[in-house]
Every structure is written in C-alpha cells, then in structure tokens.
C-alpha positions as CSV (number, residue, x, y, z in Angstrom):
1,M,73.9,8.1,-31.2
2,K,71.3,9.8,-33.5
3,K,72.3,10.2,-37.1
4,S,72.5,13.6,-38.8
5,T,70.4,14.4,-41.9
6,A,73.4,13.3,-44.0
7,A,73.0,9.8,-42.6
8,I,72.9,6.7,-44.7
9,L,69.7,6.6,-46.8
10,L,68.5,3.0,-47.2
11,A,67.1,2.6,-50.7
12,A,63.9,0.6,-51.5
13,A,64.7,-2.9,-52.4
14,M,62.7,-4.3,-55.4
15,T,61.1,-7.6,-55.6
16,C,63.5,-10.5,-55.2
17,A,63.8,-13.6,-57.4
18,M,61.7,-15.7,-55.1
19,G,58.9,-13.1,-55.0
20,T,59.1,-11.3,-51.7
21,T,57.4,-7.9,-51.4
22,A,59.5,-4.8,-51.8
23,F,59.6,-2.4,-48.8
24,A,60.8,1.2,-48.8
25,A,63.4,1.5,-46.1
26,P,63.4,4.8,-44.1
27,E,66.4,6.9,-43.2
28,P,67.6,5.7,-39.8
29,E,67.5,8.1,-36.9
30,F,70.0,6.2,-34.7
31,E,73.4,4.6,-35.6
32,P,73.3,0.8,-35.5
33,N,75.1,-0.9,-32.6
34,A,78.6,-1.9,-33.7
35,D,78.6,-4.8,-31.2
36,Y,76.2,-6.6,-33.6
37,E,76.8,-7.9,-37.1
38,K,74.0,-6.5,-39.3
39,W,71.3,-3.8,-39.1
40,C,68.3,-2.3,-40.7
41,A,65.8,0.5,-40.2
42,I,62.0,0.2,-40.3
43,D,58.9,2.4,-39.8
44,Y,56.8,1.4,-36.8
45,T,53.6,2.7,-35.2
46,I,52.4,1.9,-31.7
47,E,48.7,1.9,-32.8
48,D,47.0,2.4,-29.4
49,I,48.9,5.7,-28.7
50,G,49.5,6.7,-32.3
51,A,53.3,7.0,-31.9
52,E,55.1,6.8,-35.2
53,M,58.8,6.3,-35.3
54,V,61.8,4.9,-37.3
55,V,63.4,2.0,-35.5
56,T,67.1,1.0,-35.9
57,V,67.4,-2.7,-35.4
58,S,70.9,-4.2,-34.9
59,A,71.2,-8.0,-35.0
60,M,73.6,-10.9,-34.7
61,E,74.0,-12.7,-38.0
62,D,72.0,-15.7,-36.8
63,D,69.2,-13.4,-35.5
64,S,69.6,-14.8,-32.0
65,K,69.9,-11.4,-30.3
66,M,68.7,-7.9,-31.4
67,D,69.1,-4.3,-30.3
68,I,66.2,-1.9,-30.7
69,Q,66.7,2.0,-30.8
70,C,64.0,4.5,-31.5
71,N,62.4,7.7,-30.1
72,F,58.8,8.5,-29.4
73,Y,57.3,11.5,-27.6
74,G,60.8,12.9,-27.1
75,D,62.2,9.9,-25.2
76,D,65.0,7.7,-26.6
77,Q,64.1,4.1,-26.3
78,H,66.6,1.2,-26.1
79,A,65.7,-2.5,-25.8
80,V,67.6,-5.7,-26.2
81,A,66.0,-9.1,-26.8
82,E,67.3,-12.6,-27.1
83,K,65.7,-15.5,-29.0
84,D,63.7,-17.7,-26.5
85,G,62.3,-20.8,-28.3
86,D,59.8,-19.5,-30.8
87,G,59.6,-16.1,-29.1
88,W,61.7,-13.3,-27.7
89,K,62.9,-12.5,-24.2
90,V,63.5,-8.8,-23.5
91,V,66.7,-8.6,-21.4
92,E,67.0,-4.8,-21.4
93,D,64.4,-2.0,-21.6
94,K,65.8,1.4,-20.9
95,T,62.5,3.1,-20.2
96,G,60.3,0.1,-19.4
97,F,57.9,1.0,-22.3
98,M,59.1,-1.5,-24.9
99,E,58.3,-4.9,-23.5
100,T,55.2,-5.4,-25.7
101,D,56.4,-3.8,-28.9
102,T,60.0,-5.2,-29.0
103,P,59.0,-8.7,-30.3
104,I,56.6,-7.1,-32.8
105,I,59.3,-4.7,-34.1
106,I,61.7,-7.7,-34.4
107,E,59.2,-9.7,-36.4
108,K,58.5,-6.8,-38.7
109,A,62.3,-6.2,-39.2
110,L,62.8,-9.9,-40.0
111,K,59.9,-9.7,-42.6
112,E,60.5,-6.3,-44.1
113,G,64.0,-5.1,-43.2
114,E,66.6,-4.4,-45.8
115,W,69.6,-5.7,-43.9
116,A,73.2,-4.4,-44.3
117,K,76.4,-5.7,-42.7
118,M,77.6,-3.6,-39.8
119,G,79.6,-0.7,-41.0
120,E,78.2,-0.9,-44.6
121,E,75.4,0.8,-46.3
122,A,72.5,-1.3,-47.7
123,P,72.8,-1.9,-51.4
124,A,71.0,0.6,-53.7
125,A,67.7,-0.6,-55.1
126,D,69.2,-1.2,-58.6
127,D,72.2,-3.1,-57.2
128,K,70.0,-5.3,-55.0
129,A,67.6,-6.1,-57.7
130,A,70.5,-7.1,-59.9
131,D,72.0,-9.2,-57.1
132,E,68.7,-11.0,-56.6
133,K,68.2,-11.6,-60.3
134,E,71.6,-13.2,-60.4
135,K,70.5,-15.6,-57.7
136,V,68.3,-17.3,-60.2
137,K,71.2,-18.1,-62.4
138,L,74.0,-20.4,-61.1
139,P,77.5,-19.1,-61.7
140,V,78.5,-22.4,-63.4
141,E,76.6,-24.8,-65.6
142,P,76.0,-28.1,-63.7
143,E,77.5,-31.2,-65.3
144,F,75.2,-33.5,-63.3
145,E,71.5,-33.2,-62.7
146,P,70.5,-32.6,-59.1
147,N,68.7,-35.2,-57.1
148,R,65.2,-33.9,-57.6
149,D,63.5,-36.8,-55.8
150,D,65.2,-36.7,-52.4
151,Y,66.3,-33.1,-52.0
152,D,64.7,-29.6,-52.0
153,K,67.3,-27.3,-53.6
154,Y,70.6,-27.5,-55.5
155,T,73.6,-25.5,-56.6
156,A,76.8,-25.9,-58.6
157,I,80.3,-24.7,-57.9
158,D,83.8,-24.9,-59.4
159,Y,86.1,-26.9,-57.3
160,T,89.8,-28.0,-57.4
161,I,91.5,-30.7,-55.5
162,E,94.8,-28.8,-55.2
163,D,97.2,-31.6,-54.4
164,I,96.3,-33.6,-57.5
165,G,95.3,-30.7,-59.7
166,A,91.8,-32.1,-60.4
167,E,89.4,-29.3,-61.6
168,M,85.7,-30.0,-61.7
169,V,82.1,-28.7,-61.5
170,V,80.2,-30.1,-58.6
171,T,76.5,-30.4,-58.3
172,I,75.2,-30.2,-54.7
173,S,71.7,-31.2,-53.8
174,S,70.5,-30.2,-50.3
175,L,67.5,-30.5,-48.0
176,E,65.9,-27.1,-47.3
177,D,67.5,-26.9,-43.8
178,E,70.9,-27.9,-45.2
179,S,71.1,-30.8,-42.8
180,K,71.9,-33.4,-45.5
181,M,73.6,-32.9,-48.9
182,E,74.5,-35.0,-51.9
183,I,77.7,-34.3,-54.0
184,L,78.0,-35.3,-57.7
185,C,81.1,-34.6,-59.7
186,N,83.7,-36.3,-62.0
187,F,87.5,-36.1,-61.9
188,F,90.1,-38.2,-63.9
189,G,87.2,-39.9,-65.7
190,D,85.4,-41.3,-62.6
191,D,82.0,-40.2,-61.5
192,Q,82.0,-39.3,-57.8
193,K,79.0,-39.4,-55.5
194,A,79.1,-38.6,-51.8
195,V,76.3,-38.0,-49.2
196,A,76.9,-36.1,-45.9
197,E,74.7,-35.3,-42.9
198,K,75.1,-32.5,-40.5
199,D,76.8,-33.7,-37.3
200,G,77.0,-30.9,-34.8
201,D,79.2,-28.2,-36.3
202,E,80.8,-30.8,-38.7
203,W,79.7,-33.1,-41.5
204,K,79.6,-36.9,-41.4
205,V,80.1,-38.6,-44.8
206,I,77.6,-41.5,-44.8
207,E,78.2,-42.5,-48.5
208,D,81.2,-42.2,-50.7
209,K,81.0,-44.1,-54.0
210,T,84.7,-44.3,-54.8
211,G,86.1,-43.7,-51.4
212,F,88.0,-40.5,-52.6
213,M,85.6,-37.8,-51.3
214,E,86.0,-38.1,-47.5
215,T,88.3,-35.0,-47.2
216,D,86.8,-32.8,-49.9
217,T,83.1,-33.3,-49.3
218,P,83.0,-30.9,-46.2
219,L,85.1,-28.4,-48.1
220,I,82.7,-28.5,-51.1
221,I,79.7,-28.0,-48.9
222,A,81.3,-25.1,-47.1
223,K,82.0,-23.4,-50.5
224,A,78.5,-24.1,-51.7
225,Q,77.1,-22.5,-48.5
226,E,79.4,-19.5,-48.8
227,Q,78.2,-19.0,-52.4
228,N,74.6,-19.3,-51.1
229,I,72.9,-19.4,-54.5
230,W,70.3,-22.2,-54.6
231,L,67.6,-23.2,-57.0
232,P,64.6,-25.4,-56.2
233,T,64.9,-29.0,-57.3
234,D,61.2,-28.9,-58.1
235,E,61.3,-28.1,-61.8
236,T,58.0,-26.2,-61.7
237,A,59.2,-24.1,-58.9
238,E,62.5,-23.5,-60.7
239,A,60.7,-22.3,-63.7
240,A,58.5,-20.1,-61.5
241,A,61.6,-18.6,-59.9
242,A,62.9,-17.6,-63.3
243,D,59.5,-16.0,-64.1
244,D,59.6,-14.2,-60.8
245,A,63.0,-12.9,-61.6
246,A,61.8,-11.5,-64.9
247,E,58.8,-9.9,-63.2
248,G,61.1,-8.5,-60.5
249,E,63.3,-6.9,-63.2
250,A,60.2,-5.4,-64.8
251,A,59.2,-4.0,-61.4
252,A,62.7,-2.6,-60.9
253,D,62.2,-0.7,-64.1
254,G,58.8,0.7,-62.8
255,E,56.8,-1.7,-65.0
256,L,53.8,-3.8,-64.2
257,P,52.9,-6.9,-66.3
258,V,49.7,-5.2,-67.5
259,E,48.9,-1.5,-68.1
260,P,46.4,-0.3,-65.4
261,E,43.1,1.1,-66.7
262,F,42.4,2.9,-63.5
263,E,44.6,5.3,-61.4
264,P,45.5,3.9,-58.0
265,N,44.0,5.5,-54.9
266,K,46.5,8.0,-53.3
267,E,45.1,7.2,-49.8
268,Y,47.0,3.9,-50.0
269,D,50.7,3.2,-50.1
270,K,51.3,0.9,-53.1
271,Y,49.5,-0.6,-56.1
272,T,49.6,-3.2,-58.8
273,A,47.5,-4.4,-61.8
274,I,46.5,-7.8,-62.9
275,D,44.5,-9.5,-65.6
276,Y,41.4,-11.2,-64.3
277,T,38.5,-13.2,-65.7
278,I,35.1,-13.9,-64.1
279,E,34.8,-17.3,-65.7
280,D,31.1,-18.0,-65.3
281,I,30.2,-14.9,-67.2
282,G,33.3,-14.6,-69.4
283,A,34.1,-11.1,-68.2
284,E,37.8,-10.2,-68.9
285,M,39.3,-7.1,-67.3
286,V,42.4,-5.4,-66.0
287,V,42.1,-4.7,-62.2
288,T,43.9,-2.0,-60.3
289,I,44.6,-2.9,-56.7
290,S,45.6,-0.2,-54.2
291,S,47.0,-1.4,-50.9
292,L,48.2,-0.3,-47.5
293,E,51.9,-1.2,-47.0
294,D,51.0,-4.0,-44.6
295,E,48.4,-5.3,-47.0
296,S,45.7,-5.1,-44.3
297,K,43.3,-3.1,-46.5
298,M,42.9,-3.0,-50.3
299,E,40.8,-1.2,-52.9
300,I,39.8,-2.9,-56.2
301,L,39.0,-0.9,-59.4
302,C,37.9,-2.5,-62.7
303,N,35.2,-2.4,-65.4
304,F,33.2,-5.2,-66.9
305,F,30.3,-5.0,-69.3
306,G,30.5,-1.2,-69.2
307,D,30.2,-0.7,-65.5
308,D,32.9,0.7,-63.3
309,Q,33.4,-1.5,-60.2
310,K,34.9,-0.5,-56.9
311,A,35.3,-2.7,-53.8
312,V,37.2,-2.2,-50.6
313,A,38.3,-5.1,-48.4
314,E,39.9,-5.3,-45.0
315,K,41.9,-8.2,-43.6
316,D,39.8,-10.4,-41.3
317,G,41.8,-13.2,-39.7
318,D,42.8,-15.5,-42.6
319,G,40.2,-14.0,-44.9
320,W,38.8,-10.7,-46.2
321,K,35.8,-8.6,-45.1
322,I,34.2,-6.6,-47.9
323,V,33.5,-3.2,-46.4
324,E,32.4,-1.5,-49.7
325,D,31.0,-2.8,-53.0
326,K,29.8,-0.1,-55.3
327,T,27.6,-2.3,-57.6
328,G,27.2,-5.3,-55.3
329,F,28.8,-7.7,-57.9
330,M,32.3,-8.0,-56.4
331,E,31.7,-9.9,-53.1
332,T,32.9,-13.2,-54.5
333,D,35.7,-12.1,-56.7
334,T,37.4,-9.5,-54.5
335,P,39.2,-12.0,-52.3
336,I,40.3,-14.0,-55.3
337,I,41.6,-10.8,-57.0
338,I,43.5,-9.9,-53.9
339,E,45.0,-13.4,-53.6
340,K,46.1,-13.2,-57.3
341,A,47.7,-9.8,-56.7
342,Q,49.6,-11.1,-53.7
343,E,50.7,-14.1,-55.6
344,Q,52.0,-12.0,-58.5
345,N,53.7,-9.8,-55.8
346,I,54.8,-6.9,-57.9
347,W,54.0,-3.6,-56.3
348,L,54.8,0.0,-57.1
349,P,54.7,2.9,-54.7
350,I,51.8,5.3,-55.0
351,E,53.1,8.9,-55.6
352,K,51.4,11.3,-53.2
C-alpha cells in the first residue's frame, strides 16, 4: 500500500490559537488504513539502530486503537495497538520488531501529528492557521456571561426551538472534561437556566429554572460539542488565547515578535527570537534560540555589554544541562531563556 511520489503532501501546520508547537508533516510512504477514521504521518527514528523512517498512523476517532505502517532496512512493518489503561497493548506485529517502538510512535503522533479525516487530505498550512485563529472568536456574540466561577470553558451558539419558533443565542459553560454544563438563554422574555450532568451516553438535567428546558438542553449541548469552539472562562487565559492567536498569525506569515540579531544555527531544525533582560545588571538583549525539532537541545546567541554570548544546553530530566558557555556568564540565564522561548512557542524552520 505504498504511496507514489504524487501522494498527498501534508503541509506544516502553524502555531494554533492555544499555543501548540508547529511540526512539519512528512510525505506519507504508506496509504492510511481505510478501516480507521483519521490518519497522520510522522518522522521517527529508532535511535539505537539509527533507522529513520516515515510512519503512517491510522486511528479511531477516540484514539482507542491505532494502526502503524512503516519500513526500515527494506522490511515493511505493520503493527496494531489498542488503548490499555494509560498505556498501549500491541495486538498485532507483522515482523515482531515493533513491540517497543509502537507506543512511542503513537505518543509522538498524538503530540505532533497533523491529523486528517480518512479519505481527506490534511488542511494546508494557511487554511489550518486560519481555522485555528477562528477558534479564538466565537461565531455568535454571547448574550449572557459564562459562569466563570464554577466552569472551565464556554461557548455560544444560535439555537431555535422549532415548534414554537423561539430563536435565541445560548451561552454554554462547561467543565474541561465536558461532564457537566450550564445553559443560559432567553426566549419570549424569560431568562432560562439549566444545568446538566453526563449520565452514560446521555445527559441528566439536574436544574431547570423555568421547567421549559428539559427537552432542548441535550440538543443544545450536542450542537455546542459539534461546533467545538471553546474559550477559557478564566479571563486572563482568554486574553492570553487571543494574544497567542495574534502571535500564531504572525508566525504563519513567517514573522517573529522581535527581529533576530543573530542568524540561527543550521545544525538545528527550528529557531525563534525573544526579548530578554538580565534584571540584576540591567542588560537588555534580543536572543536567538536554535533548537532541535524535539527541543532536546538548544543553542543561545545574544550580546550584552558588547560581548557576544553563546551557550548550548541539553535536556536533562525536567531541567537543562549547560554543555557549552562561551563566556561563562550564561549558566543561570540559559534555562530561563529557553523556558521563555518555549512559553512564547513561535518557531520558524531553519533553512538548510
């Protein structure tokens, strides 16, 4: 089932509204498995044997089962894994070589994969960036404030009760896992409030202010989930999401928030630039950070008080190990600079 050179080319998806890292998706070498519902392609390397490959991952919509196809050293590999608690159980392994790598491939696909529905191409980078940007803006203006104290996210939808012709805009506040939701709306001059909790595959209405929302509450929730555009109820996070979207748009246009003063290092995969100040000495600078794709190793270039600085750090557990420090002054600041770059989360590919 290998693809020809005219196969679908997955485009790099730019930073999304909530600030995820952009990954360049490779051209798949295998067709996805049509028995599944979505698919992606990722680069993967088996480090201990140096086998580099492009893996096609086909998945059920709920990520409960996945199909892995790749080739290394001339052998086609095929493995199937099912979700097993917090891990994965390999239920099929064509060659017997994929037991260890299959769970790692799946986790990488879940983190980095640009998923497309089965039978469809992934959206082009510009289209996806636009789609993600739109997720920051609700399609209708809420008429009621969300419940910011008790819930994690909210949305708004247009809704019509067909048999009485009542048209309204509904605000839906939800817990993060969507197990409980609150509905606020108004029709025929009466403010409505209903609260529902997930009950198996259904919804149980546990509060209904006027008694008129029993039937419509589950339909409203279903429409909100289908729309699937949510904003955080935390006002600070909501403002940050809007800022992230603006930054993501800049990244989509190939722009960083500050102009780098140093060229990135072509031995790395991506780069960014940030403003940074060493507070105790008042040194202000623009820092160029070059990074490997998995962010396991980074290089820092900057200048303060007339001296060019260069530091290299490698990931060490939850921290960073400085493996090079040109002047000896960057030991303390390098991990902080890296953290700020990762928090900004706008990366551009390094041209080779």
